[in-house]
Backbone as numpy.savetxt, mean C-alpha at the origin, in Angstrom:
# Nx Ny Nz CAx CAy CAz Cx Cy Cz
8.35 -7.70 19.58 7.26 -8.58 19.28 7.54 -9.21 17.91
7.81 -10.50 17.90 8.12 -11.20 16.67 6.95 -12.09 16.29
6.20 -11.69 15.28 5.04 -12.45 14.83 5.35 -13.08 13.49
4.61 -14.14 13.17 4.78 -14.82 11.89 4.45 -13.87 10.73
5.30 -13.89 9.73 5.06 -13.08 8.54 5.09 -13.99 7.33
4.19 -13.76 6.40 4.21 -14.51 5.16 5.17 -13.82 4.21
5.90 -14.61 3.47 6.84 -14.04 2.51 6.68 -14.75 1.17
5.50 -15.32 0.92 5.23 -16.02 -0.32 4.75 -15.01 -1.35
5.63 -14.64 -2.28 5.30 -13.60 -3.24 4.19 -14.01 -4.18
3.92 -15.31 -4.32 2.82 -15.72 -5.18 1.48 -15.28 -4.60
1.44 -15.00 -3.31 0.21 -14.51 -2.67 -0.01 -13.02 -2.91
0.98 -12.31 -3.41 0.87 -10.86 -3.46 -0.14 -10.33 -4.46
-0.25 -10.87 -5.68 -1.33 -10.36 -6.53 -2.70 -10.50 -5.87
-2.97 -11.62 -5.22 -4.24 -11.79 -4.51 -4.36 -10.80 -3.36
-3.29 -10.65 -2.60 -3.28 -9.71 -1.49 -3.53 -8.28 -1.98
-2.85 -7.90 -3.05 -3.03 -6.56 -3.61 -4.46 -6.38 -4.10
-5.01 -7.39 -4.76 -6.39 -7.30 -5.25 -7.36 -7.08 -4.10
-7.17 -7.82 -3.01 -8.06 -7.65 -1.85 -7.91 -6.26 -1.23
-6.67 -5.81 -1.10 -6.46 -4.46 -0.55 -7.07 -3.40 -1.47
-6.90 -3.57 -2.79 -7.49 -2.62 -3.73 -9.01 -2.58 -3.57
-9.62 -3.75 -3.39 -11.07 -3.82 -3.20 -11.49 -3.10 -1.92
-10.73 -3.32 -0.85 -11.02 -2.64 0.42 -10.89 -1.13 0.24
-9.79 -0.69 -0.36 -9.57 0.75 -0.55 -10.62 1.36 -1.46
-11.00 0.63 -2.49 -12.03 1.12 -3.41 -13.36 1.28 -2.68
-13.73 0.30 -1.87 -14.99 0.40 -1.12 -14.93 1.49 -0.06
-13.73 1.82 0.40 -13.55 2.91 1.37 -13.39 4.27 0.69
-13.57 4.29 -0.63 -13.55 5.54 -1.43 -12.17 6.19 -1.56
-11.12 5.37 -1.51 -9.78 5.90 -1.82 -9.75 6.29 -3.29
-8.89 7.22 -3.62 -8.79 7.69 -5.00 -7.46 7.29 -5.61
-7.47 7.17 -6.94 -6.25 6.97 -7.73 -5.39 5.83 -7.19
-5.99 4.65 -7.09 -5.29 3.47 -6.58 -4.42 2.90 -7.70
-3.12 2.79 -7.43 -2.16 2.35 -8.43 -1.27 1.27 -7.82
-1.06 0.20 -8.57 -0.08 -0.83 -8.19 1.19 -0.59 -8.99
2.32 -0.77 -8.35 3.60 -0.62 -9.04 4.40 -1.90 -8.81
4.74 -2.58 -9.90 5.57 -3.77 -9.82 7.01 -3.34 -10.04
7.84 -3.49 -9.04 9.22 -3.04 -9.08 10.19 -4.10 -9.60
9.67 -5.20 -10.11 10.54 -6.27 -10.61 11.54 -5.78 -11.67
11.12 -4.94 -12.62 12.10 -4.46 -13.61 13.25 -3.66 -12.98
13.01 -3.08 -11.83 14.04 -2.27 -11.16 14.93 -3.15 -10.28
14.30 -4.06 -9.51 15.03 -4.87 -8.54 15.42 -6.25 -9.03
14.72 -6.77 -10.04 15.00 -8.12 -10.52 14.23 -9.19 -9.77
13.44 -8.83 -8.80 12.56 -9.77 -8.12 11.25 -9.06 -7.82
10.23 -9.85 -7.54 8.89 -9.30 -7.38 8.75 -8.52 -6.08
8.57 -7.24 -6.20 8.26 -6.35 -5.09 7.21 -5.39 -5.61
6.22 -5.11 -4.79 5.12 -4.26 -5.22 4.95 -3.07 -4.30
4.50 -1.97 -4.89 3.98 -0.83 -4.15 2.49 -0.77 -4.46
1.72 -0.40 -3.50 0.32 -0.06 -3.70 0.18 1.37 -3.21
-0.19 2.28 -4.11 -0.22 3.71 -3.82 -1.65 4.20 -3.98
-2.12 4.99 -3.03 -3.48 5.49 -3.10 -3.60 6.83 -2.39
-4.70 7.51 -2.68 -4.92 8.84 -2.12 -6.12 8.83 -1.19
-5.93 9.39 -0.01 -7.01 9.60 0.96 -7.53 11.02 0.80
-8.78 11.22 1.11 -9.42 12.52 0.94 -9.10 13.50 2.07
-8.65 12.97 3.21 -8.33 13.79 4.38 -7.49 12.95 5.34
-7.00 13.55 6.41 -6.27 12.78 7.42 -7.16 11.78 8.14
-8.43 12.13 8.32 -9.38 11.19 8.94 -9.59 10.00 8.02
-9.73 10.26 6.74 -9.88 9.20 5.75 -8.61 8.35 5.69
-7.45 8.97 5.76 -6.18 8.27 5.78 -6.13 7.29 6.96
-6.60 7.73 8.10 -6.63 6.87 9.29 -7.54 5.66 9.07
-8.70 5.88 8.49 -9.64 4.79 8.22 -9.04 3.79 7.24
-8.44 4.27 6.16 -7.81 3.39 5.18 -6.68 2.57 5.83
-5.90 3.22 6.65 -4.80 2.56 7.35 -5.32 1.47 8.27
-6.33 1.80 9.07 -6.89 0.82 10.01 -7.47 -0.39 9.27
-8.18 -0.14 8.18 -8.78 -1.24 7.42 -7.71 -2.12 6.79
-6.63 -1.52 6.29 -5.54 -2.30 5.70 -4.86 -3.16 6.75
-4.56 -2.57 7.90 -3.90 -3.32 8.97 -4.78 -4.48 9.43
-6.06 -4.24 9.59 -6.98 -5.30 10.00 -6.99 -6.44 8.99
-7.04 -6.10 7.71 -7.04 -7.14 6.68 -5.72 -7.91 6.68
-4.60 -7.20 6.76 -3.29 -7.86 6.76 -3.17 -8.84 7.92
-3.70 -8.47 9.08 -3.66 -9.36 10.24 -4.42 -10.65 9.96
-5.56 -10.55 9.25 -6.34 -11.76 8.93 -5.56 -12.70 8.02
-4.61 -12.16 7.28 -3.77 -12.96 6.38 -2.46 -13.40 7.04
-2.31 -13.10 8.32 -1.09 -13.50 9.03 0.10 -12.61 8.74
-0.17 -11.39 8.27 0.92 -10.45 7.97 0.90 -9.38 9.05
1.96 -9.36 9.84 2.09 -8.39 10.92 3.21 -7.42 10.56
2.94 -6.17 10.70 3.89 -5.12 10.35 4.92 -4.95 11.45
6.16 -4.70 11.05 7.22 -4.42 12.02 6.97 -3.09 12.73
6.36 -2.17 11.99 6.12 -0.82 12.52 4.66 -0.47 12.28
3.96 -0.12 13.33 2.57 0.33 13.20 2.54 1.85 13.24
1.82 2.46 12.31 1.76 3.92 12.28 1.18 4.49 13.58
1.74 5.62 14.00 1.23 6.30 15.18 0.51 7.58 14.74
0.04 8.36 15.69 -0.73 9.56 15.37 0.08 10.57 14.55
1.37 10.68 14.85 2.21 11.60 14.06 2.27 11.18 12.59
2.36 9.87 12.36 2.35 9.36 10.99 1.03 9.71 10.31
-0.06 9.46 11.02 -1.38 9.71 10.45 -1.59 11.19 10.16
-1.04 12.06 11.00 -1.17 13.50 10.80 -0.23 14.05 9.71
0.75 13.25 9.32 1.75 13.72 8.35 1.21 13.76 6.92
0.15 13.01 6.65 -0.38 12.94 5.29 0.22 11.83 4.46
1.07 10.99 5.05 1.66 9.86 4.33 1.91 8.73 5.32
1.25 7.61 5.09 1.44 6.43 5.92 2.04 5.33 5.04
3.04 4.66 5.57 3.68 3.54 4.87 3.43 2.27 5.68
2.88 1.26 5.02 2.70 -0.06 5.62 3.67 -0.99 4.90
4.73 -1.37 5.59 5.81 -2.13 4.99 5.65 -3.61 5.31
5.17 -4.34 4.32 5.02 -5.79 4.42 6.18 -6.43 3.66
6.42 -7.71 3.87 7.44 -8.37 3.05 7.03 -8.31 1.57
7.84 -7.73 0.74 7.65 -7.65 -0.71 6.43 -6.84 -1.15
5.82 -6.10 -0.26 4.72 -5.21 -0.59 4.79 -4.01 0.34
4.76 -2.82 -0.25 4.74 -1.60 0.55 3.51 -0.80 0.12
2.65 -0.51 1.09 1.44 0.27 0.84 1.72 1.72 1.24
1.49 2.63 0.29 1.67 4.06 0.54 0.30 4.72 0.48
-0.13 5.28 1.61 -1.42 5.98 1.67 -1.11 7.46 1.88
-1.48 8.27 0.90 -1.17 9.70 0.91 -2.43 10.55 0.96
-2.29 11.76 1.48 -3.27 12.79 1.16 -2.90 13.30 -0.23
-3.80 14.02 -0.86 -3.55 14.50 -2.23 -2.29 15.36 -2.31
-2.13 16.26 -1.36 -0.98 17.17 -1.38 0.34 16.42 -1.28
0.41 15.45 -0.37 1.65 14.68 -0.19 1.92 13.79 -1.39
0.88 13.24 -1.97 1.09 12.37 -3.14 1.64 13.17 -4.32
1.09 14.35 -4.53 1.60 15.20 -5.61 3.05 15.61 -5.35
3.37 15.89 -4.09 4.72 16.32 -3.74 5.74 15.20 -3.96
5.45 13.99 -3.46 6.42 12.89 -3.54 6.41 12.18 -4.89
5.29 12.16 -5.58 5.18 11.66 -6.96 5.92 10.34 -7.18
5.52 9.31 -6.42 6.20 8.02 -6.50 6.12 7.39 -7.88
5.02 7.60 -8.58 4.90 7.00 -9.92 5.99 7.52 -10.85
6.31 8.79 -10.75 7.38 9.35 -11.57 8.75 8.90 -11.06
8.91 8.84 -9.76 10.17 8.40 -9.17 10.51 6.97 -9.61
9.50 6.13 -9.69 9.68 4.72 -10.07 9.21 4.46 -11.50
9.44 5.40 -12.40 8.92 5.29 -13.77 9.50 4.10 -14.54
10.60 3.54 -14.08 11.18 2.34 -14.72 10.41 1.08 -14.34
9.55 1.18 -13.35 8.76 0.04 -12.89 7.51 -0.10 -13.77
6.77 -1.17 -13.52 5.51 -1.40 -14.23 4.39 -0.80 -13.38
3.72 0.22 -13.91 2.65 0.89 -13.19 1.31 0.36 -13.70
0.49 -0.11 -12.77 -0.78 -0.73 -13.11 -1.88 0.09 -12.44
-2.66 0.80 -13.25 -3.73 1.65 -12.73 -5.07 0.95 -12.86
-5.86 0.99 -11.81 -7.24 0.49 -11.82 -7.40 -0.86 -12.49
-6.48 -1.77 -12.23 -6.54 -3.09 -12.83 -6.33 -4.12 -11.73
-7.07 -5.20 -11.83 -6.86 -6.32 -10.90 -5.70 -7.14 -11.45
-4.76 -7.47 -10.60 -3.60 -8.27 -11.01 -3.97 -9.73 -11.13
-3.33 -10.42 -12.03 -3.59 -11.86 -12.16 -2.32 -12.65 -11.99
């Protein structure tokens, strides 16, 4: 299934801001944006957040996918039940990767430390 994907990186701060707003209203915790430009030399973002449970992780995932579809962004891979039960869901968009973790998985993988050379933006709207 080949659907149209947007690859305009100038849309990403707005996209991230909208996703952050959705996740915040859905009660996600510790929402962090990571700009990987210092590492890669071009604009690529991670959006990392914590779900309170696997059920909450599923809700956050569904809401993100629904929003991305409204923006014409279709994922190459849609998470399945095994992904949702794993405690870590990855939504891989062009130039934006959303990582939704349970608390235990987020502490274990510690992406903020792994990507410490990147620009980490906590609780801030991007401009």
